C-alpha positions in Angstrom: -27.2 -15.6 32.2 -24.5 -15.4 35.0 -21.2 -13.7 34.1 -18.1 -15.8 34.3 -16.0 -14.8 37.4 -12.3 -15.0 36.4 -11.1 -14.8 40.1 -13.2 -17.8 40.9 -12.0 -19.7 37.8 -8.4 -19.1 38.8 -9.0 -20.1 42.4 -10.9 -23.2 41.4 -8.2 -24.3 39.0 -5.6 -23.9 41.7 -7.6 -26.0 44.1 -8.2 -28.7 41.5 -5.5 -28.6 38.8 -6.3 -32.2 37.5 -9.8 -31.1 36.4 -9.3 -31.0 32.7 -12.7 -29.6 31.9 -12.1 -26.7 34.4 -8.7 -26.1 32.7 -10.3 -26.0 29.4 -13.0 -23.6 30.6 -10.5 -21.3 32.3 -8.4 -21.2 29.1 -11.4 -20.6 26.8 -12.4 -17.6 29.0 -9.2 -15.8 29.3 -8.1 -16.5 25.6 -11.6 -15.6 24.4 -11.5 -12.3 26.3 -8.0 -11.4 24.8 -6.3 -12.1 28.2 -4.0 -14.9 26.9 -1.1 -13.6 29.0 -3.0 -13.8 32.2 -3.9 -17.4 31.6 -0.3 -18.3 30.7 0.9 -16.7 33.9 -1.7 -18.6 35.8 -0.7 -21.8 34.0 2.9 -21.3 34.9 2.0 -20.8 38.5 0.0 -24.1 38.8 1.6 -26.4 36.4 5.4 -27.4 36.5 7.0 -29.5 33.9 6.0 -32.7 35.6 2.3 -31.6 36.0 2.2 -30.3 32.4 3.4 -33.8 31.1 0.4 -35.4 32.6 -2.1 -33.3 30.5 -3.7 -34.7 27.4 -1.5 -34.1 24.4 -4.1 -32.0 22.6 -4.3 -29.7 25.6 -0.5 -29.4 25.7 -0.3 -28.6 22.1 -3.1 -26.0 22.3 -1.6 -24.2 25.3 1.8 -24.4 23.6 0.3 -22.7 20.5 -1.1 -20.0 22.7 2.2 -19.4 24.4 3.9 -19.2 21.0 1.5 -16.6 19.7 1.9 -14.6 23.0 5.7 -14.8 22.8 6.1 -17.0 25.9 8.9 -18.7 24.0 10.3 -20.7 26.9 6.9 -22.0 28.0 6.1 -22.9 24.3 9.4 -24.6 24.1 8.8 -26.8 27.2 5.4 -27.7 26.3 6.2 -28.7 22.7 9.3 -30.6 24.0 6.9 -32.8 26.0 5.2 -34.0 22.9 8.3 -34.2 20.9 9.6 -37.0 23.1 6.9 -39.3 21.6 6.7 -37.7 18.1 10.0 -36.6 16.6 9.0 -36.1 13.1 5.7 -34.4 12.8 6.1 -31.1 10.8 3.4 -29.2 12.7 4.9 -30.1 16.1 8.6 -29.9 15.1 7.9 -26.6 13.3 6.3 -25.1 16.3 8.9 -26.4 18.7 11.8 -25.1 16.5 10.2 -21.8 16.1 9.9 -21.4 19.9 13.5 -22.6 20.5 14.9 -20.2 17.9 12.8 -17.2 19.4 14.1 -18.1 22.9 17.8 -18.2 21.7 18.1 -22.0 22.2 19.6 -22.5 18.8 21.7 -25.7 19.4 18.4 -27.4 20.6 16.5 -26.2 17.6 19.3 -27.4 15.4 19.3 -30.9 16.9 15.6 -31.6 16.7 15.3 -30.2 13.2 18.2 -32.3 11.9 16.7 -35.4 13.4 13.2 -34.7 12.0 14.5 -33.7 8.5 16.7 -36.8 8.2 13.8 -38.9 9.3 11.5 -37.7 6.5 11.4 -39.3 3.0 10.6 -35.9 1.6 12.0 -33.0 3.7 9.2 -30.7 4.8 9.8 -27.1 3.5 8.7 -25.4 6.7 11.3 -27.5 8.7 13.9 -26.7 6.1 13.2 -23.0 6.5 13.6 -23.2 10.2 16.8 -25.0 9.7 18.1 -22.3 7.5 17.3 -19.7 10.1 19.3 -21.6 12.6 22.2 -21.9 10.2 22.1 -18.2 9.5 21.7 -17.1 13.0 24.9 -19.1 13.9 27.0 -17.6 11.1 26.8 -20.5 8.7 25.7 -18.4 5.7 26.8 -20.7 2.9 24.9 -23.7 4.3 21.9 -21.5 5.1 21.7 -20.3 1.5 21.8 -23.9 0.2 18.8 -24.8 2.5 16.8 -21.8 1.4 17.4 -22.7 -2.3 16.4 -26.3 -1.5 13.0 -25.0 -0.3 12.6 -23.0 -3.6 13.6 -26.0 -5.6 11.0 -28.2 -3.8 8.2 -25.7 -4.3 9.2 -23.3 -7.1 5.8 -21.7 -7.4 5.2 -20.9 -3.8 5.5 -17.3 -2.7 7.0 -17.9 0.8 10.1 -19.8 -0.3 11.2 -17.0 -2.7 10.3 -14.3 0.0 12.4 -16.0 2.7 15.4 -16.4 0.2 15.1 -12.8 -0.8 15.2 -11.6 2.8 18.2 -13.8 3.5 20.0 -12.4 0.4 19.1 -8.8 1.4 20.7 -9.4 4.8 23.9 -10.5 3.1 23.9 -7.3 1.1 23.3 -9.0 -2.2 20.7 -6.6 -3.3 20.4 -7.4 -6.9 19.8 -11.1 -6.2 17.2 -10.1 -3.4 15.4 -7.9 -5.9 15.2 -10.7 -8.4 13.6 -12.9 -5.8 11.1 -10.2 -4.6 10.0 -9.8 -8.2 9.6 -13.5 -8.6 7.3 -13.2 -5.5 5.2 -10.6 -7.3 5.0 -13.0 -10.3 3.5 -15.6 -8.1 1.3 -13.2 -6.1 0.8 -9.9 -8.0 0.8 -6.8 -5.8 1.8 -8.7 -2.7 2.2 -6.0 -0.1 5.1 -7.7 1.7 7.2 -7.9 -1.5 6.3 -4.4 -2.6 7.4 -2.9 0.8 10.6 -4.6 0.6 11.4 -3.5 -3.1 10.4 0.0 -2.0 12.7 -0.1 1.1 15.5 -1.2 -1.1 14.8 1.6 -3.5 15.0 4.0 -0.7 18.3 2.9 0.7 20.1 2.9 -2.7 20.9 6.6 -3.5 22.9 6.4 -6.8 21.4 7.2 -10.2 23.0 4.1 -11.7 21.2 1.7 -9.3 18.0 3.6 -10.0 18.4 2.9 -13.7 19.2 -0.7 -13.2 16.4 -1.6 -10.9 13.7 0.6 -12.5 11.8 1.4 -9.5 9.2 4.1 -9.5 9.9 5.3 -6.0 13.1 7.2 -6.6 12.4 10.3 -4.4 14.7 9.5 -1.7 17.5 8.7 -4.1 17.1 12.0 -5.7 17.4 13.6 -2.3 20.8 11.8 -1.7 21.9 12.6 -5.1 21.3 16.3 -4.6 23.2 16.0 -1.2 26.2 14.3 -2.9 26.3 17.1 -5.3 25.8 19.7 -2.6 22.7 21.0 -4.4 21.1 22.1 -1.1 18.1 24.0 -2.6 17.1 20.9 -4.6 17.6 18.5 -1.6 15.4 20.8 0.6 12.8 21.1 -2.1 12.6 17.3 -2.6 12.4 16.7 1.2 9.6 19.2 1.6 7.5 18.1 -1.4 7.9 14.3 -1.0 7.7 13.8 2.8 4.7 11.7 2.7 6.4 9.2 0.3 9.3 8.5 2.9 9.0 6.6 6.2 9.6 9.1 9.1 12.9 7.9 10.3 14.6 7.9 6.8 13.1 11.3 6.2 14.7 12.8 9.3 17.9 11.0 8.6 18.1 12.6 5.3 17.5 16.0 6.9 20.5 15.3 9.1 22.7 15.1 6.1 22.2 18.7 5.3 24.1 21.6 6.7 22.6 23.2 9.8 21.5 26.3 7.9 19.5 24.2 5.4 18.0 22.1 8.2 16.5 25.3 9.6 14.5 25.6 6.4 12.8 22.4 7.1 12.1 22.0 10.8 13.3 23.3 14.2 17.0 22.9 14.3 17.0 21.5 17.9 15.4 18.4 16.6 18.7 17.6 14.7 21.0 18.8 17.5 22.8 15.9 19.2 23.7 18.1 22.2 20.0 18.4 22.9 18.6 15.1 21.6 21.1 12.6 22.7 20.6 11.7 26.4 23.0 10.2 28.8 22.2 8.4 32.2 24.2 6.2 34.4 21.7 3.4 35.2 24.2 1.2 37.0 27.3 1.9 39.1 30.3 1.2 37.1 31.2 -1.9 39.4 27.7 -3.3 39.7 27.9 -7.1 39.4 24.9 -7.1 37.0 27.1 -5.7 34.3 29.3 -8.7 34.2 26.2 -11.0 34.4 24.9 -9.5 31.3 28.4 -9.7 29.7 28.2 -13.5 30.5 24.7 -13.7 29.0 26.0 -12.2 25.8 29.1 -14.4 25.6 27.2 -17.5 26.2 24.3 -16.6 23.7 24.2 -19.1 20.9 23.6 -16.4 18.3 26.8 -14.6 18.9 28.4 -14.3 15.5 31.6 -12.6 14.2 30.8 -9.7 11.9 27.1 -10.7 11.7 25.7 -10.3 8.2 23.6 -7.2 7.5 24.8 -5.4 10.7 27.2 -2.5 11.1 29.6 -4.3 13.4 33.1 -4.8 12.1 35.9 -6.8 13.8 33.5 -7.7 16.5 30.8 -10.2 17.5 27.0 -9.5 17.7 24.2 -11.5 18.9 20.7 -11.6 17.6 17.7 -10.7 19.8 18.4 -10.9 23.6 15.5 -9.4 25.2 12.6 -11.7 23.9 14.0 -14.6 25.9 14.1 -12.5 29.0 12.7 -15.4 31.2 16.0 -17.2 30.8 17.9 -14.4 32.6 17.3 -12.6 35.7 20.0 -10.0 34.8 18.3 -9.3 31.3 14.9 -9.0 32.9 16.3 -6.4 35.4 18.0 -4.5 32.6 14.7 -4.4 30.6 12.7 -3.2 33.6 15.3 -0.6 34.3 15.3 0.7 30.7 11.6 0.6 30.5 11.1 2.8 33.6 13.7 5.3 32.3 12.1 5.6 29.0 8.6 6.0 30.6 9.9 9.0 32.6 11.2 10.7 29.4 9.1 13.6 27.9 8.6 12.0 24.4 5.6 13.9 22.9 7.8 15.8 20.6 9.5 12.6 19.5 6.3 10.8 18.9 5.1 13.7 16.8 8.0 13.2 14.5 8.2 9.3 14.2 4.8 8.1 15.5 3.6 7.0 18.9 5.7 4.4 20.8 4.1 1.0 21.6 2.0 0.7 24.7 3.3 -1.0 26.7 6.8 0.0 25.6 8.3 -2.9 23.4 12.1 -3.3 23.6 14.4 -5.3 21.5 18.1 -5.6 22.3 21.3 -7.3 21.2 24.8 -7.7 22.4 28.0 -6.3 20.7 31.6 -7.3 21.6 34.3 -5.2 19.8 37.8 -6.5 19.6 41.1 -4.6 18.7 40.3 -2.4 15.6 36.6 -3.2 15.9 34.0 -0.5 15.2 30.5 0.2 14.2 29.9 1.6 10.8 27.8 4.8 10.4 24.1 3.8 10.5 20.5 4.6 11.8 17.9 2.4 13.1 15.0 2.8 10.6 13.0 -0.1 12.2 12.7 1.8 15.6 11.3 4.8 17.1 14.0 5.5 19.7 17.4 3.7 20.3 20.2 3.4 22.8 23.2 1.6 24.0 24.2 0.5 27.5 28.0 0.0 28.2 28.9 -3.1 30.1 32.7 -3.5 29.9 35.0 -0.8 28.6 38.8 -0.8 28.0 40.9 1.1 30.4 42.3 3.3 27.6 45.7 3.3 29.2 48.5 3.9 26.8 46.2 4.9 24.0 44.4 8.1 22.9 41.1 8.5 24.7 38.8 8.4 21.7 40.2 5.3 20.1 41.2 3.6 23.4 37.5 3.2 24.3 36.0 3.3 20.9 34.0 6.5 21.4 30.4 6.8 20.1 30.2 9.5 17.5 27.1 11.3 16.1 28.2 12.9 12.8 27.1 14.6 9.7 27.7 13.4 6.3 31.4 13.0 5.3 32.0 12.0 9.0 32.1 15.6 10.3 31.7 14.9 14.1 29.1 16.8 16.1 29.3 14.9 19.3 31.6 12.2 20.8 30.7 10.2 23.9 33.2 8.3 25.9 31.9 4.9 27.0 31.7 4.1 30.7 30.5 1.0 32.4 26.9 1.5 33.5 26.2 4.5 31.1 23.2 4.4 28.9 23.2 6.7 25.8 19.7 7.2 24.3 18.8 9.1 21.0 16.2 9.3 18.3 16.6 6.4 15.9 17.2 8.8 12.9 20.5 10.0 14.2 23.4 8.6 12.2 26.0 7.2 14.6 29.3 5.2 14.4 32.2 4.4 16.7 35.9 5.2 16.4 37.9 1.9 15.7 39.0 0.4 19.0 42.8 0.7 19.4 42.9 -1.2 22.7 43.6 -4.9 23.0 40.9 -5.1 25.7 37.3 -5.8 24.4 34.5 -3.4 24.6 30.9 -4.9 25.4 27.7 -3.3 25.3 24.0 -3.9 24.7 22.2 -1.8 22.0 18.5 -1.5 22.1 15.5 -0.2 20.3 12.0 1.1 21.2 9.4 -0.1 18.8 
């Protein structure tokens, strides 16, 4: 039996793009051999929007689904949009199209097609309502989003997913007690569901007070006991708890807890240099301070449809924050350049020690990023990035600081111990990237300048 030659398939398809059977055969080979991205790249080389629209609808939908699964959000959006022109109400199609549009940051388009589809249905489809709630939440319309999430639950009160999505939304808003109630309802519907158990465990870990422990009645109270000991300055007990219960904490939160201890107590647990920001926090100018790309990225942030004032669940105060910027990189040459630059810098870093602490980074490196615009009195609350392995920030636009103190004029980045005892302050500069382990608590000094400060924060998964 002859082996399939991918080079020949690609060359033949380029020569004869109207050969539907050849297109199917090429797709089947690349997708079947886990090379979906190569097929999608080839497809985009050969078929423009006009050529794609001439393909059979089932082929368009199938390739769109492959693009959606492979995170080619814009290609998926374009393909599904072809079909949506003739079918504006089908839940599978509108659901897939709206998901792709949301992921690519095209929120207003998603909102419009969802509203049309939902209003055109006798009984609103729960999956479309869920996507509509996501759009409303992403654009800061939290009250309306909650109503839609609850509408889904009312339509299907005995389905796991509706309660789970509502719980996640409530958790984002900081309404922990209500979120816990919904997660527990998930467990009533699907006992021992791992997703709900993980979220309940995470909520238990992030609540340190004894009172909340009694109220929720979780079994996993080890990390709360650590923080209670830290609050009481009972260092021996905190160290003992950390050492004996390390396996029950996720790595980032465990190291973050160690950072709440005095330095002499940190030495009892691990090498002190792992918790020294002067050693672990890296600085690098990756663009000149007048590089035009900085303002290009600023414009991308300001025009992003997910830019929301005081985004729920995030540490930004008196400022705007976007949702994910990097996953829609094909929309922007400037964002694409930034991602490539960051990836190359991260690949050059010696990171074996870091990976030994928090687990291996993804291969290839996966980046997520979001924009932040701080206004006067704006700041970032003290926080860590538990969902990441490594984190950083690139400054794009910084106040001049004239007529103000240096630290508050530019909203310096602070790496601090508990009780805000500052260990390291960094003055922002346009083009400067600051990178650090995700377990380092950090915050900013409130901005005293009337000029705005704009940056991109990012995580390594």
